[in-house]
N, C-alpha and C positions, 0 to 999 in steps of 0.2 A: 273782156272775157267774163262770162257768167261765173258767179261763185258757186261752190258746192251747195251752200245753203239754199240759194235760189233754185238750183237745179233740182234738189230734192223736193222743194215746195211745188215746183211745176209738175214733177212726177206724181205727187199726191193729187194735185188739182186735176191732172189729166184723167183721173178715175171718175171725176164728177162732171167735167165739162170738156168741150173741145177747145184745145189750145189754138191761139192765133197762129198764123203762118210764121210770124217773126219769133214767137215763143217756141214753136216747134223747131225751127231752124237753129235757134240759139241752143236749145236743149240737145239737139242731135250733134251739133259741133262740140259742145261740152262733153258729151258722152264719148266722142271719138278720142278725146285727149285725156280723159279722167277715168282711170280704172276703178277708183273707189266708188264713184257714182254709177258706173256701169254695173258693178257688183250689187250696189243698192237696188238698182232697177231689176236685176235678175232675181234678187231676193223677194222684191215686191211681187213680181210676176209669179214666182213659185208659191208664195203665200196666198195670192189671189186664186190660183188654180187649185191649191189644196183646200181652201175654204169652199170653193164651188163644188168640188168632189165630195166633201164632207156633207154639204147641204143636200146634194143629190141622193146620197145614200141614207139620209135621215128618214125614218118611218114617219108617216103622217098620222 
Protein backbone atom coordinates (compact mmCIF):
# COMPACT_ATOMS: atom_id res chain seq x y z
CA UNK A 1 0.00 0.00 0.00
CA UNK A 2 1.16 3.52 -0.80
CA UNK A 3 2.19 5.72 2.10
CA UNK A 4 0.57 9.08 2.76
CA UNK A 5 3.92 10.77 2.10
CA UNK A 6 4.17 9.18 -1.36
CA UNK A 7 0.53 10.01 -2.03
CA UNK A 8 1.00 13.71 -1.29
CA UNK A 9 4.19 13.75 -3.39
CA UNK A 10 2.27 12.31 -6.35
CA UNK A 11 -0.55 14.83 -5.89
CA UNK A 12 2.02 17.64 -6.08
CA UNK A 13 3.77 16.09 -9.08
CA UNK A 14 0.41 15.69 -10.80
CA UNK A 15 0.28 19.49 -11.12
CA UNK A 16 3.47 19.51 -13.19
CA UNK A 17 3.35 16.27 -15.16
CA UNK A 18 1.08 13.46 -16.25
CA UNK A 19 1.30 10.53 -13.86
CA UNK A 20 1.87 7.04 -15.21
CA UNK A 21 -1.03 4.63 -15.28
CA UNK A 22 0.39 2.71 -12.32
CA UNK A 23 0.93 5.90 -10.30
CA UNK A 24 -2.62 7.06 -11.05
CA UNK A 25 -4.13 3.71 -10.06
CA UNK A 26 -2.09 3.52 -6.84
CA UNK A 27 -3.01 7.10 -5.94
CA UNK A 28 -6.72 6.51 -6.60
CA UNK A 29 -6.68 3.37 -4.47
CA UNK A 30 -4.94 5.19 -1.66
CA UNK A 31 -7.46 8.04 -1.82
CA UNK A 32 -10.33 5.55 -1.57
CA UNK A 33 -9.12 4.35 1.81
CA UNK A 34 -7.40 7.43 3.29
CA UNK A 35 -9.59 10.32 4.33
CA UNK A 36 -6.57 12.42 5.39
CA UNK A 37 -5.08 12.37 1.90
CA UNK A 38 -8.51 12.90 0.35
CA UNK A 39 -8.85 16.06 2.46
CA UNK A 40 -5.35 17.12 1.40
CA UNK A 41 -6.34 16.73 -2.25
CA UNK A 42 -9.53 18.75 -1.73
CA UNK A 43 -7.52 21.51 -0.07
CA UNK A 44 -5.03 21.53 -2.93
CA UNK A 45 -7.89 21.76 -5.46
CA UNK A 46 -9.48 24.61 -3.49
CA UNK A 47 -6.20 26.56 -3.30
CA UNK A 48 -5.48 26.03 -7.00
CA UNK A 49 -8.95 27.30 -7.93
CA UNK A 50 -8.67 30.28 -5.56
CA UNK A 51 -5.29 31.25 -7.01
CA UNK A 52 -6.63 31.04 -10.57
CA UNK A 53 -9.60 33.24 -9.67
CA UNK A 54 -7.33 35.73 -7.93
CA UNK A 55 -5.06 35.86 -10.97
CA UNK A 56 -8.04 36.33 -13.32
CA UNK A 57 -9.31 39.29 -11.29
CA UNK A 58 -5.91 40.98 -11.18
CA UNK A 59 -5.69 44.20 -13.23
CA UNK A 60 -2.96 44.24 -15.85
